[in-house]
N, CA, C and O atoms as CSV, one atom per row, in Angstrom:
chain,resi,resn,atom,element,x,y,z
A,1,MET,N,N,0.827,-1.194,0.000
A,1,MET,CA,C,0.000,0.000,0.001
A,1,MET,C,C,0.871,1.256,0.000
A,1,MET,O,O,0.567,2.226,-0.695
A,2,GLN,N,N,1.948,1.236,0.776
A,2,GLN,CA,C,2.842,2.389,0.856
A,2,GLN,C,C,3.515,2.655,-0.485
A,2,GLN,O,O,3.735,3.812,-0.845
A,3,THR,N,N,3.841,1.610,-1.222
A,3,THR,CA,C,4.466,1.751,-2.531
A,3,THR,C,C,3.517,2.433,-3.516
A,3,THR,O,O,3.948,3.258,-4.321
A,4,ILE,N,N,2.240,2.096,-3.458
A,4,ILE,CA,C,1.252,2.716,-4.344
A,4,ILE,C,C,1.140,4.209,-4.045
A,4,ILE,O,O,1.071,5.030,-4.961
A,5,ILE,N,N,1.124,4.555,-2.753
A,5,ILE,CA,C,1.041,5.966,-2.365
A,5,ILE,C,C,2.304,6.708,-2.787
A,5,ILE,O,O,2.226,7.826,-3.295
A,6,ASP,N,N,3.474,6.089,-2.580
A,6,ASP,CA,C,4.731,6.709,-2.994
A,6,ASP,C,C,4.769,6.933,-4.503
A,6,ASP,O,O,5.192,7.989,-4.973
A,7,ASN,N,N,4.322,5.931,-5.255
A,7,ASN,CA,C,4.298,6.068,-6.712
A,7,ASN,C,C,3.329,7.160,-7.149
A,7,ASN,O,O,3.622,7.921,-8.071
A,8,ARG,N,N,2.181,7.239,-6.490
A,8,ARG,CA,C,1.196,8.268,-6.820
A,8,ARG,C,C,1.767,9.655,-6.535
A,8,ARG,O,O,1.580,10.571,-7.335
A,9,ILE,N,N,2.448,9.820,-5.425
A,9,ILE,CA,C,3.064,11.102,-5.093
A,9,ILE,C,C,4.139,11.454,-6.121
A,9,ILE,O,O,4.257,12.608,-6.533
A,10,GLN,N,N,4.913,10.464,-6.527
A,10,GLN,CA,C,5.958,10.713,-7.519
A,10,GLN,C,C,5.347,11.111,-8.858
A,10,GLN,O,O,5.852,12.020,-9.517
A,11,ILE,N,N,4.290,10.462,-9.263
A,11,ILE,CA,C,3.629,10.798,-10.524
A,11,ILE,C,C,3.045,12.206,-10.469
A,11,ILE,O,O,3.179,12.971,-11.424
A,12,ILE,N,N,2.405,12.548,-9.366
A,12,ILE,CA,C,1.858,13.898,-9.207
A,12,ILE,C,C,2.981,14.928,-9.229
A,12,ILE,O,O,2.843,15.988,-9.840
A,13,SER,N,N,4.075,14.622,-8.574
A,13,SER,CA,C,5.228,15.518,-8.555
A,13,SER,C,C,5.811,15.716,-9.946
A,13,SER,O,O,6.161,16.834,-10.323
A,14,ILE,N,N,5.915,14.632,-10.712
A,14,ILE,CA,C,6.444,14.718,-12.080
A,14,ILE,C,C,5.502,15.544,-12.960
A,14,ILE,O,O,5.956,16.394,-13.726
A,15,ILE,N,N,4.204,15.299,-12.854
A,15,ILE,CA,C,3.231,16.050,-13.655
A,15,ILE,C,C,3.269,17.535,-13.291
A,15,ILE,O,O,3.235,18.392,-14.174
A,16,ALA,N,N,3.339,17.839,-11.993
A,16,ALA,CA,C,3.402,19.233,-11.562
A,16,ALA,C,C,4.685,19.904,-12.054
A,16,ALA,O,O,4.648,21.051,-12.501
A,17,SER,N,N,5.802,19.213,-11.978
A,17,SER,CA,C,7.079,19.770,-12.436
A,17,SER,C,C,7.075,20.011,-13.938
A,17,SER,O,O,7.536,21.054,-14.403
A,18,LEU,N,N,6.558,19.054,-14.698
A,18,LEU,CA,C,6.475,19.222,-16.145
A,18,LEU,C,C,5.522,20.357,-16.524
A,18,LEU,O,O,5.791,21.115,-17.455
A,19,SER,N,N,4.416,20.469,-15.802
A,19,SER,CA,C,3.478,21.572,-16.045
A,19,SER,C,C,4.139,22.914,-15.760
A,19,SER,O,O,3.966,23.871,-16.514
A,20,PHE,N,N,4.886,22.982,-14.685
A,20,PHE,CA,C,5.599,24.207,-14.334
A,20,PHE,C,C,6.638,24.541,-15.399
A,20,PHE,O,O,6.790,25.701,-15.783
A,21,PHE,N,N,7.350,23.522,-15.874
A,21,PHE,CA,C,8.336,23.722,-16.934
A,21,PHE,C,C,7.662,24.239,-18.213
A,21,PHE,O,O,8.191,25.132,-18.874
A,22,TYR,N,N,6.512,23.686,-18.555
A,22,TYR,CA,C,5.761,24.137,-19.728
A,22,TYR,C,C,5.343,25.596,-19.553
A,22,TYR,O,O,5.477,26.396,-20.479
A,23,TYR,N,N,4.839,25.942,-18.377
A,23,TYR,CA,C,4.398,27.313,-18.110
A,23,TYR,C,C,5.567,28.299,-18.216
A,23,TYR,O,O,5.421,29.363,-18.817
A,24,ILE,N,N,6.705,27.960,-17.647
A,24,ILE,CA,C,7.893,28.813,-17.731
A,24,ILE,C,C,8.326,28.952,-19.193
A,24,ILE,O,O,8.699,30.041,-19.629
A,25,SER,N,N,8.277,27.862,-19.940
A,25,SER,CA,C,8.635,27.901,-21.361
A,25,SER,C,C,7.712,28.836,-22.130
A,25,SER,O,O,8.176,29.614,-22.964
A,26,ARG,N,N,6.425,28.772,-21.863
A,26,ARG,CA,C,5.466,29.657,-22.538
A,26,ARG,C,C,5.743,31.122,-22.208
A,26,ARG,O,O,5.668,31.981,-23.087
A,27,LEU,N,N,6.062,31.410,-20.945
A,27,LEU,CA,C,6.382,32.786,-20.560
A,27,LEU,C,C,7.630,33.287,-21.288
A,27,LEU,O,O,7.694,34.448,-21.691
A,28,ILE,N,N,8.604,32.421,-21.451
A,28,ILE,CA,C,9.835,32.793,-22.152
A,28,ILE,C,C,9.550,33.042,-23.626
A,28,ILE,O,O,10.022,34.028,-24.193
A,29,ILE,N,N,8.784,32.157,-24.248
A,29,ILE,CA,C,8.473,32.290,-25.675
A,29,ILE,C,C,7.673,33.568,-25.935
A,29,ILE,O,O,7.926,34.267,-26.916
A,30,LYS,N,N,6.718,33.873,-25.069
A,30,LYS,CA,C,5.892,35.071,-25.248
A,30,LYS,C,C,6.638,36.353,-24.883
A,30,LYS,O,O,6.140,37.450,-25.139
A,31,GLY,N,N,7.815,36.229,-24.295
A,31,GLY,CA,C,8.590,37.403,-23.923
A,31,GLY,C,C,8.108,38.064,-22.644
A,31,GLY,O,O,8.406,39.234,-22.403
A,32,LYS,N,N,7.371,37.337,-21.823
A,32,LYS,CA,C,6.852,37.893,-20.575
A,32,LYS,C,C,7.782,37.665,-19.391
A,32,LYS,O,O,7.510,38.119,-18.279
A,33,LEU,N,N,8.875,36.962,-19.637
A,33,LEU,CA,C,9.851,36.691,-18.587
A,33,LEU,C,C,11.201,37.187,-19.066
A,33,LEU,O,O,11.702,36.747,-20.100
A,34,ARG,N,N,11.785,38.100,-18.314
A,34,ARG,CA,C,13.053,38.699,-18.716
A,34,ARG,C,C,14.185,37.692,-18.610
A,34,ARG,O,O,14.109,36.717,-17.863
A,35,GLU,N,N,15.246,37.954,-19.381
A,35,GLU,CA,C,16.367,37.021,-19.469
A,35,GLU,C,C,17.037,36.793,-18.119
A,35,GLU,O,O,17.456,35.676,-17.814
A,36,GLU,N,N,17.140,37.836,-17.316
A,36,GLU,CA,C,17.826,37.694,-16.032
A,36,GLU,C,C,17.083,36.768,-15.079
A,36,GLU,O,O,17.700,36.142,-14.217
A,37,TYR,N,N,15.763,36.675,-15.225
A,37,TYR,CA,C,14.987,35.775,-14.377
A,37,TYR,C,C,14.817,34.407,-15.027
A,37,TYR,O,O,14.594,33.411,-14.340
A,38,MET,N,N,14.924,34.364,-16.342
A,38,MET,CA,C,14.715,33.132,-17.088
A,38,MET,C,C,15.654,32.027,-16.611
A,38,MET,O,O,15.220,30.893,-16.408
A,39,ILE,N,N,16.917,32.340,-16.433
A,39,ILE,CA,C,17.903,31.335,-16.036
A,39,ILE,C,C,17.575,30.771,-14.658
A,39,ILE,O,O,17.660,29.563,-14.440
A,40,ILE,N,N,17.203,31.640,-13.737
A,40,ILE,CA,C,16.866,31.195,-12.377
A,40,ILE,C,C,15.679,30.244,-12.397
A,40,ILE,O,O,15.704,29.204,-11.739
A,41,TRP,N,N,14.632,30.596,-13.153
A,41,TRP,CA,C,13.441,29.758,-13.184
A,41,TRP,C,C,13.696,28.440,-13.896
A,41,TRP,O,O,13.154,27.409,-13.496
A,42,ILE,N,N,14.510,28.454,-14.940
A,42,ILE,CA,C,14.829,27.204,-15.628
A,42,ILE,C,C,15.623,26.279,-14.708
A,42,ILE,O,O,15.354,25.080,-14.649
A,43,ILE,N,N,16.593,26.830,-13.995
A,43,ILE,CA,C,17.379,26.015,-13.060
A,43,ILE,C,C,16.480,25.435,-11.978
A,43,ILE,O,O,16.587,24.252,-11.655
A,44,ASN,N,N,15.594,26.252,-11.413
A,44,ASN,CA,C,14.668,25.762,-10.384
A,44,ASN,C,C,13.778,24.649,-10.923
A,44,ASN,O,O,13.527,23.659,-10.236
A,45,THR,N,N,13.305,24.813,-12.151
A,45,THR,CA,C,12.437,23.807,-12.750
A,45,THR,C,C,13.186,22.509,-13.004
A,45,THR,O,O,12.649,21.425,-12.776
A,46,VAL,N,N,14.418,22.613,-13.472
A,46,VAL,CA,C,15.223,21.413,-13.712
A,46,VAL,C,C,15.493,20.682,-12.392
A,46,VAL,O,O,15.445,19.453,-12.347
A,47,VAL,N,N,15.773,21.425,-11.327
A,47,VAL,CA,C,15.998,20.802,-10.011
A,47,VAL,C,C,14.723,20.109,-9.544
A,47,VAL,O,O,14.782,18.995,-9.023
A,48,LEU,N,N,13.572,20.753,-9.724
A,48,LEU,CA,C,12.305,20.117,-9.350
A,48,LEU,C,C,12.094,18.823,-10.141
A,48,LEU,O,O,11.705,17.798,-9.580
A,49,LEU,N,N,12.351,18.883,-11.430
A,49,LEU,CA,C,12.196,17.685,-12.251
A,49,LEU,C,C,13.160,16.579,-11.824
A,49,LEU,O,O,12.789,15.407,-11.757
A,50,MET,N,N,14.398,16.968,-11.537
A,50,MET,CA,C,15.390,15.987,-11.142
A,50,MET,C,C,14.960,15.249,-9.869
A,50,MET,O,O,15.030,14.022,-9.802
A,51,PHE,N,N,14.516,16.005,-8.866
A,51,PHE,CA,C,14.116,15.365,-7.617
A,51,PHE,C,C,12.755,14.685,-7.726
A,51,PHE,O,O,12.421,13.843,-6.893
A,52,SER,N,N,11.961,15.038,-8.744
A,52,SER,CA,C,10.700,14.322,-8.970
A,52,SER,C,C,10.977,12.919,-9.491
A,52,SER,O,O,10.318,11.959,-9.090
A,53,PHE,N,N,11.947,12.804,-10.380
A,53,PHE,CA,C,12.294,11.489,-10.925
A,53,PHE,C,C,13.186,10.693,-9.976
A,53,PHE,O,O,13.073,9.469,-9.902
A,54,TRP,N,N,14.058,11.367,-9.261
A,54,TRP,CA,C,15.044,10.717,-8.392
A,54,TRP,C,C,14.673,10.982,-6.941
A,54,TRP,O,O,15.210,11.898,-6.318
A,55,ARG,N,N,13.768,10.193,-6.405
A,55,ARG,CA,C,13.220,10.421,-5.066
A,55,ARG,C,C,14.277,10.322,-3.974
A,55,ARG,O,O,14.219,11.061,-2.991
A,56,GLU,N,N,15.238,9.423,-4.131
A,56,GLU,CA,C,16.248,9.235,-3.093
A,56,GLU,C,C,17.264,10.384,-3.094
A,56,GLU,O,O,18.047,10.520,-2.154
A,57,GLY,N,N,17.252,11.191,-4.126
A,57,GLY,CA,C,18.231,12.277,-4.249
A,57,GLY,C,C,18.144,13.290,-3.129
A,57,GLY,O,O,19.169,13.733,-2.613
A,58,ILE,N,N,16.939,13.662,-2.747
A,58,ILE,CA,C,16.782,14.665,-1.698
A,58,ILE,C,C,17.248,14.104,-0.350
A,58,ILE,O,O,17.796,14.835,0.476
A,59,GLU,N,N,17.030,12.815,-0.135
A,59,GLU,CA,C,17.521,12.167,1.083
A,59,GLU,C,C,19.050,12.161,1.097
A,59,GLU,O,O,19.670,12.415,2.130
A,60,LEU,N,N,19.637,11.876,-0.035
A,60,LEU,CA,C,21.094,11.853,-0.164
A,60,LEU,C,C,21.692,13.235,0.100
A,60,LEU,O,O,22.685,13.364,0.816
A,61,VAL,N,N,21.085,14.254,-0.477
A,61,VAL,CA,C,21.565,15.628,-0.273
A,61,VAL,C,C,21.405,16.027,1.192
A,61,VAL,O,O,22.293,16.663,1.759
A,62,ALA,N,N,20.289,15.661,1.804
A,62,ALA,CA,C,20.062,15.978,3.215
A,62,ALA,C,C,21.111,15.310,4.105
A,62,ALA,O,O,21.647,15.945,5.013
A,63,LYS,N,N,21.401,14.045,3.851
A,63,LYS,CA,C,22.427,13.354,4.637
A,63,LYS,C,C,23.798,13.982,4.433
A,63,LYS,O,O,24.572,14.125,5.379
A,64,PHE,N,N,24.096,14.359,3.180
A,64,PHE,CA,C,25.381,14.985,2.877
A,64,PHE,C,C,25.552,16.307,3.620
A,64,PHE,O,O,26.644,16.621,4.094
A,65,LEU,N,N,24.471,17.081,3.721
A,65,LEU,CA,C,24.531,18.377,4.402
A,65,LEU,C,C,24.328,18.260,5.910
A,65,LEU,O,O,24.454,19.248,6.634
A,66,GLY,N,N,24.017,17.069,6.379
A,66,GLY,CA,C,23.858,16.854,7.811
A,66,GLY,C,C,22.506,17.290,8.343
A,66,GLY,O,O,22.370,17.592,9.529
A,67,VAL,N,N,21.514,17.326,7.480
A,67,VAL,CA,C,20.155,17.701,7.888
A,67,VAL,C,C,19.434,16.431,8.322
A,67,VAL,O,O,19.554,15.389,7.679
A,68,TYR,N,N,18.688,16.526,9.411
A,68,TYR,CA,C,18.045,15.363,10.012
A,68,TYR,C,C,17.063,14.699,9.062
A,68,TYR,O,O,17.088,13.479,8.901
A,69,SER,N,N,16.199,15.482,8.433
A,69,SER,CA,C,15.238,14.890,7.502
A,69,SER,C,C,15.122,15.753,6.249
A,69,SER,O,O,15.312,16.968,6.283
A,70,ALA,N,N,14.810,15.097,5.164
A,70,ALA,CA,C,14.745,15.768,3.864
A,70,ALA,C,C,13.690,16.874,3.796
A,70,ALA,O,O,13.959,17.917,3.201
A,71,PRO,N,N,12.499,16.692,4.380
A,71,PRO,CA,C,11.526,17.787,4.340
A,71,PRO,C,C,12.045,19.068,5.014
A,71,PRO,O,O,11.732,20.174,4.573
A,72,ASN,N,N,12.826,18.913,6.069
A,72,ASN,CA,C,13.412,20.096,6.709
A,72,ASN,C,C,14.336,20.826,5.742
A,72,ASN,O,O,14.352,22.056,5.697
A,73,LEU,N,N,15.102,20.065,4.975
A,73,LEU,CA,C,15.995,20.659,3.986
A,73,LEU,C,C,15.199,21.390,2.911
A,73,LEU,O,O,15.556,22.500,2.514
A,74,ILE,N,N,14.123,20.769,2.443
A,74,ILE,CA,C,13.296,21.374,1.400
A,74,ILE,C,C,12.720,22.702,1.885
A,74,ILE,O,O,12.792,23.703,1.173
A,75,PHE,N,N,12.149,22.720,3.088
A,75,PHE,CA,C,11.548,23.949,3.598
A,75,PHE,C,C,12.601,25.015,3.883
A,75,PHE,O,O,12.366,26.197,3.632
A,76,THR,N,N,13.741,24.618,4.396
A,76,THR,CA,C,14.806,25.579,4.673
A,76,THR,C,C,15.305,26.230,3.386
A,76,THR,O,O,15.468,27.449,3.321
A,77,VAL,N,N,15.543,25.416,2.373
A,77,VAL,CA,C,16.006,25.949,1.087
A,77,VAL,C,C,14.933,26.829,0.461
A,77,VAL,O,O,15.244,27.887,-0.086
A,78,ALA,N,N,13.672,26.405,0.533
A,78,ALA,CA,C,12.578,27.190,-0.044
A,78,ALA,C,C,12.439,28.543,0.653
A,78,ALA,O,O,12.281,29.568,-0.011
A,79,ILE,N,N,12.495,28.552,1.969
A,79,ILE,CA,C,12.375,29.813,2.719
A,79,ILE,C,C,13.551,30.728,2.403
A,79,ILE,O,O,13.368,31.929,2.205
A,80,PHE,N,N,14.743,30.173,2.355
A,80,PHE,CA,C,15.930,30.960,2.028
A,80,PHE,C,C,15.827,31.546,0.615
A,80,PHE,O,O,16.171,32.708,0.399
A,81,ALA,N,N,15.357,30.747,-0.339
A,81,ALA,CA,C,15.211,31.215,-1.721
A,81,ALA,C,C,14.171,32.325,-1.818
A,81,ALA,O,O,14.368,33.303,-2.539
A,82,VAL,N,N,13.075,32.173,-1.100
A,82,VAL,CA,C,12.037,33.212,-1.113
A,82,VAL,C,C,12.569,34.510,-0.503
A,82,VAL,O,O,12.285,35.593,-1.015
A,83,LEU,N,N,13.328,34.412,0.572
A,83,LEU,CA,C,13.891,35.617,1.190
A,83,LEU,C,C,14.869,36.326,0.250
A,83,LEU,O,O,14.860,37.553,0.149
A,84,ILE,N,N,15.700,35.560,-0.428
A,84,ILE,CA,C,16.636,36.162,-1.384
A,84,ILE,C,C,15.864,36.826,-2.523
A,84,ILE,O,O,16.208,37.930,-2.944
A,85,TYR,N,N,14.833,36.162,-3.018
A,85,TYR,CA,C,14.040,36.727,-4.112
A,85,TYR,C,C,13.323,38.002,-3.664
A,85,TYR,O,O,13.265,38.973,-4.419
A,86,LEU,N,N,12.787,38.010,-2.465
A,86,LEU,CA,C,12.127,39.211,-1.946
A,86,LEU,C,C,13.119,40.363,-1.778
A,86,LEU,O,O,12.783,41.515,-2.050
A,87,LEU,N,N,14.327,40.058,-1.335
A,87,LEU,CA,C,15.350,41.095,-1.232
A,87,LEU,C,C,15.669,41.660,-2.610
A,87,LEU,O,O,15.789,42.874,-2.776
A,88,HIS,N,N,15.805,40.783,-3.593
A,88,HIS,CA,C,16.077,41.231,-4.967
A,88,HIS,C,C,14.939,42.118,-5.480
A,88,HIS,O,O,15.189,43.164,-6.078
A,89,LEU,N,N,13.689,41.702,-5.247
A,89,LEU,CA,C,12.550,42.512,-5.681
A,89,LEU,C,C,12.514,43.865,-4.977
A,89,LEU,O,O,12.125,44.864,-5.582
A,90,SER,N,N,12.909,43.908,-3.728
A,90,SER,CA,C,12.961,45.182,-3.003
A,90,SER,C,C,13.997,46.117,-3.611
A,90,SER,O,O,13.760,47.318,-3.739
A,91,VAL,N,N,15.142,45.564,-3.985
A,91,VAL,CA,C,16.188,46.374,-4.622
A,91,VAL,C,C,15.701,46.896,-5.973
A,91,VAL,O,O,15.892,48.070,-6.289
A,92,VAL,N,N,15.080,46.038,-6.763
A,92,VAL,CA,C,14.567,46.446,-8.076
A,92,VAL,C,C,13.477,47.501,-7.904
A,92,VAL,O,O,13.453,48.486,-8.640
A,93,TYR,N,N,12.580,47.308,-6.946
A,93,TYR,CA,C,11.499,48.266,-6.695
A,93,TYR,C,C,12.055,49.628,-6.299
A,93,TYR,O,O,11.574,50.658,-6.773
A,94,THR,N,N,13.058,49.639,-5.440
A,94,THR,CA,C,13.669,50.893,-5.020
A,94,THR,C,C,14.308,51.604,-6.206
A,94,THR,O,O,14.181,52.821,-6.345
A,95,LYS,N,N,14.985,50.860,-7.050
A,95,LYS,CA,C,15.617,51.433,-8.243
A,95,LYS,C,C,14.569,52.039,-9.175
A,95,LYS,O,O,14.751,53.150,-9.673
A,96,VAL,N,N,13.476,51.319,-9.411
A,96,VAL,CA,C,12.413,51.812,-10.286
A,96,VAL,C,C,11.745,53.036,-9.678
A,96,VAL,O,O,11.411,53.982,-10.391
A,97,GLN,N,N,11.550,53.024,-8.372
A,97,GLN,CA,C,10.936,54.163,-7.693
A,97,GLN,C,C,11.809,55.410,-7.845
A,97,GLN,O,O,11.290,56.497,-8.098
A,98,ASN,N,N,13.120,55.267,-7.693
A,98,ASN,CA,C,14.031,56.391,-7.879
A,98,ASN,C,C,14.021,56.883,-9.320
A,98,ASN,O,O,14.045,58.089,-9.566
A,99,GLN,N,N,13.986,55.961,-10.268
A,99,GLN,CA,C,13.932,56.348,-11.683
A,99,GLN,C,C,12.633,57.088,-11.996
A,99,GLN,O,O,12.641,58.054,-12.760
A,100,ASN,N,N,11.518,56.645,-11.415
A,100,ASN,CA,C,10.241,57.326,-11.619
A,100,ASN,C,C,10.258,58.741,-11.047
A,100,ASN,O,O,9.708,59.667,-11.644
A,101,LYS,N,N,10.889,58.898,-9.894
A,101,LYS,CA,C,10.981,60.223,-9.281
A,101,LYS,C,C,11.787,61.166,-10.171
A,101,LYS,O,O,11.386,62.307,-10.400
A,102,ILE,N,N,12.911,60.687,-10.665
A,102,ILE,CA,C,13.754,61.507,-11.552
A,102,ILE,C,C,13.000,61.820,-12.842
A,102,ILE,O,O,13.057,62.947,-13.334
A,103,LEU,N,N,12.304,60.846,-13.386
A,103,LEU,CA,C,11.531,61.050,-14.605
A,103,LEU,C,C,10.423,62.084,-14.396
A,103,LEU,O,O,10.196,62.928,-15.263
A,104,ALA,N,N,9.743,62.027,-13.270
A,104,ALA,CA,C,8.685,62.999,-12.971
A,104,ALA,C,C,9.273,64.402,-12.830
A,104,ALA,O,O,8.674,65.374,-13.289
A,105,GLN,N,N,10.435,64.511,-12.202
A,105,GLN,CA,C,11.078,65.819,-12.063
A,105,GLN,C,C,11.491,66.367,-13.426
A,105,GLN,O,O,11.285,67.548,-13.707
A,106,GLU,N,N,12.071,65.519,-14.273
A,106,GLU,CA,C,12.474,65.961,-15.607
A,106,GLU,C,C,11.256,66.343,-16.450
A,106,GLU,O,O,11.309,67.302,-17.220
A,107,LEU,N,N,10.161,65.596,-16.308
A,107,LEU,CA,C,8.941,65.909,-17.035
A,107,LEU,C,C,8.373,67.257,-16.585
A,107,LEU,O,O,7.908,68.043,-17.411
A,108,ALA,N,N,8.412,67.523,-15.279
A,108,ALA,CA,C,7.929,68.802,-14.768
A,108,ALA,C,C,8.784,69.955,-15.300
A,108,ALA,O,O,8.246,70.995,-15.679
A,109,LEU,N,N,10.102,69.783,-15.332
A,109,LEU,CA,C,10.982,70.817,-15.876
A,109,LEU,C,C,10.728,71.023,-17.361
A,109,LEU,O,O,10.718,72.159,-17.833
A,110,LEU,N,N,10.523,69.949,-18.098
A,110,LEU,CA,C,10.243,70.046,-19.530
A,110,LEU,C,C,8.908,70.748,-19.776
A,110,LEU,O,O,8.799,71.589,-20.668
A,111,LYS,N,N,7.913,70.407,-18.999
A,111,LYS,CA,C,6.601,71.052,-19.121
A,111,LYS,C,C,6.701,72.538,-18.823
A,111,LYS,O,O,6.101,73.356,-19.520
A,112,GLN,N,N,7.453,72.888,-17.795
A,112,GLN,CA,C,7.644,74.294,-17.454
A,112,GLN,C,C,8.367,75.015,-18.588
A,112,GLN,O,O,8.018,76.145,-18.928
A,113,SER,N,N,9.355,74.379,-19.165
A,113,SER,CA,C,10.105,74.973,-20.276
A,113,SER,C,C,9.206,75.194,-21.494
A,113,SER,O,O,9.297,76.231,-22.152
A,114,VAL,N,N,8.339,74.224,-21.796
A,114,VAL,CA,C,7.419,74.361,-22.922
A,114,VAL,C,C,6.426,75.486,-22.665
A,114,VAL,O,O,6.122,76.257,-23.575
A,115,GLU,N,N,5.920,75.592,-21.451
A,115,GLU,CA,C,4.973,76.663,-21.116
A,115,GLU,C,C,5.628,78.035,-21.236
A,115,GLU,O,O,5.005,78.976,-21.729
A,116,ILE,N,N,6.864,78.156,-20.795
A,116,ILE,CA,C,7.587,79.434,-20.897
A,116,ILE,C,C,7.827,79.785,-22.361
A,116,ILE,O,O,7.675,80.939,-22.760
A,117,SER,N,N,8.203,78.781,-23.162
A,117,SER,CA,C,8.424,79.015,-24.590
A,117,SER,C,C,7.129,79.439,-25.271
A,117,SER,O,O,7.149,80.316,-26.135
A,118,GLY,N,N,6.015,78.838,-24.903
A,118,GLY,CA,C,4.719,79.182,-25.472
A,118,GLY,C,C,4.306,80.587,-25.135
A,118,GLY,O,O,3.752,81.288,-25.982
A,119,LYS,N,N,4.563,81.020,-23.912
A,119,LYS,CA,C,4.236,82.391,-23.492
A,119,LYS,C,C,5.085,83.403,-24.239
A,119,LYS,O,O,4.592,84.465,-24.618
A,120,GLU,N,N,6.358,83.088,-24.456
A,120,GLU,CA,C,7.251,84.013,-25.162
A,120,GLU,C,C,6.850,84.136,-26.618
A,120,GLU,O,O,6.948,85.222,-27.189
A,121,LYS,N,N,6.406,83.068,-27.227
A,121,LYS,CA,C,5.977,83.112,-28.625
A,121,LYS,C,C,4.700,83.921,-28.790
A,121,LYS,O,O,4.523,84.598,-29.803
A,122,ARG,N,N,3.794,83.858,-27.791
A,122,ARG,CA,C,2.553,84.631,-27.852
A,122,ARG,C,C,2.811,86.116,-27.725
A,122,ARG,O,O,2.076,86.924,-28.293
A,123,LYS,N,N,3.853,86.490,-26.981
A,123,LYS,CA,C,4.188,87.904,-26.795
A,123,LYS,C,C,4.727,88.524,-28.073
A,123,LYS,O,O,4.550,89.719,-28.306
A,124,VAL,N,N,5.368,87.742,-28.882
A,124,VAL,CA,C,5.988,88.251,-30.113
A,124,VAL,C,C,5.003,88.382,-31.194
A,124,VAL,O,O,5.352,88.796,-32.300
């Protein structure tokens, strides 16, 4: 009975990983995923696929790193990856926010310059 459940979990994991890989591929083809993120997502998808097919692999990696159980390793790596990604998004957001501020200031100066030029032309 345990073997049937294990096989079912592995099949679901493989289907989910392949579906995720297909979705990432579609985003890349449509140009909705930038190149700098594309590599990260492809690597993550390949790792998911690898551990979906090779169930003992995560146990082996956990033992190699000295982690008591494989699920602890999975959650630790996932939490760490999410934190790094959130930090990266915060840096990108701050950069975009600064660029928007500079752009708004330049637009205001340009608008003021156009208004002054328009007033001078009307006087002549």
